[in-house]
N, C-alpha and C positions, 0 to 999 in steps of 0.2 A: 876150751868150748864152755865153759859154764859163764865165763866173763864175757863172751859173745854174745851169750843168749840174754845177759843181765842186761848189757849194754841196748840189745833189740827191745828189752821190755822198757827202759827207761827213753828209747828214743820214739816207741807208742805213746808212753804219758808226755812227752815235750810237744808232739803233735797235737795231741789233745787240747794241751795247756796253752798252745798257740793259736788254736782255732777259738778257743774260750775267750782269748785275748782281742781276737778280732769282732767276736760276738758283742762284747763290749761295745764298740763301735757303731754296729748294727743294732744294738737296744738304743743307744744314743740317737740315731738316724731316724727309728720310729719314733720317738719323743719329741724331739726337737729336728724341725725340718731344715737342712743344711742346702744349700748352694751349691754347686759341681764342683766350684774351688774348694771348699772346704771339704767335701768328700775325699777329692784328691790327695787333698795335703793330709787329712788323717791316715788314709791310706799310704800315703808315703812314709809316713813316721810311724805306722805300724809296720812297713817291711823294713824300715831301718832298725827299729826296736825287735824285731824277729831275728835280723842279721847277728845283731849283738849277741842276744838271747842264746843261738845256735853255736855263734862262734866261743861263747864262752862255755856253754855245754860240752862241744866238742873238744874243746882244750882241757877242759877239767876232768870229763870221763875217760877219753882216748889220748892224751897227752896232744891234740891238733892232729892227730893221725884220721884221714879222711876215709870212711869204709861205707859202702854202697848200701849195705844191711841198715845200716845207722838213717840213712836218708830214707829207705823204704820204709823204715818203721816209722818215722815221722810220718811219711804221706799216709801210711795206712791209718795211724793213729789220729790223723786229720779227717780223712774218710770215715772211720769207725764213729770217731765222736759227733761228725757231720750228720751222719744217718741216725745216731739213737738220740742223742740228747740236745744237740743244736738247736732243732726247730722247736721243740716245747720250750725250751728254756729262753728262746728269743721272743716267741709270742706270748708266753704270760709274763714275763718279766715286763714285756713293753705296754703290756694289757695293763698290769697293775700299776706301772709309772702314768700310763696316760689317766686313767683314775683318779690318783692323786693329783697328777696335773688339772684335772677337769675338777676336783673338789676345790683345790686353792682357788682355780679362776672362779667359781661359782661364789666360793668366799669371800675373794676379793671385790665382785661385782655387789654383794650385799653390804659389803663394808662401804663400799663407795656411793652407793643409793642411800646408806643411814647417814652417811657424813653430807650428803645433798641436802638430804631431809631437816637434818639439824640446822644446817648454814641456812635453810630457806626459815626456819622457826625463828632461828637468832635476827633474821634479818625485817622478818615480819615484827617481831616484837620489837624490834628499834623504831621500825616506822610506826607501830601502834603508840610507842612512848613517845616520840617525838610529836605526833597531832595531838597526842594528850597534853604535853606539855606547851604546845602553841596555844590550846583551848584556853588552859587557865592562865597563860601569861596575856591573853586578848581580856579576859574576863578581870584581871586585876588591873 
């Protein structure tokens, strides 16, 4: 009885970990906008990875024997994680990463502006020097 209860507790944890892995993709999608084909590709990769993860867990924990309570535990772990931590984690992590992205975007704009300004000053200086040289050469 205790081994089944331990396996059920582990399956709750596995469900939460699987949904945490999917939250990684949700965060990335909120920070970097994707085309639908990339969303489908990411989802496909996630589900293939999840399948391998579950297969390895079932094989390691229960010698490959499928138990209904294991899958119920995974589903329950996903639901509990989704309704407790998932929303806040995705929202605040995406907000934080978007702020960092915006900071670097602003920094890049400032650097580009400074480079253009320096380029303008260098070209202006070149023109002034060439005019000065032309005047000196005319006088001599």
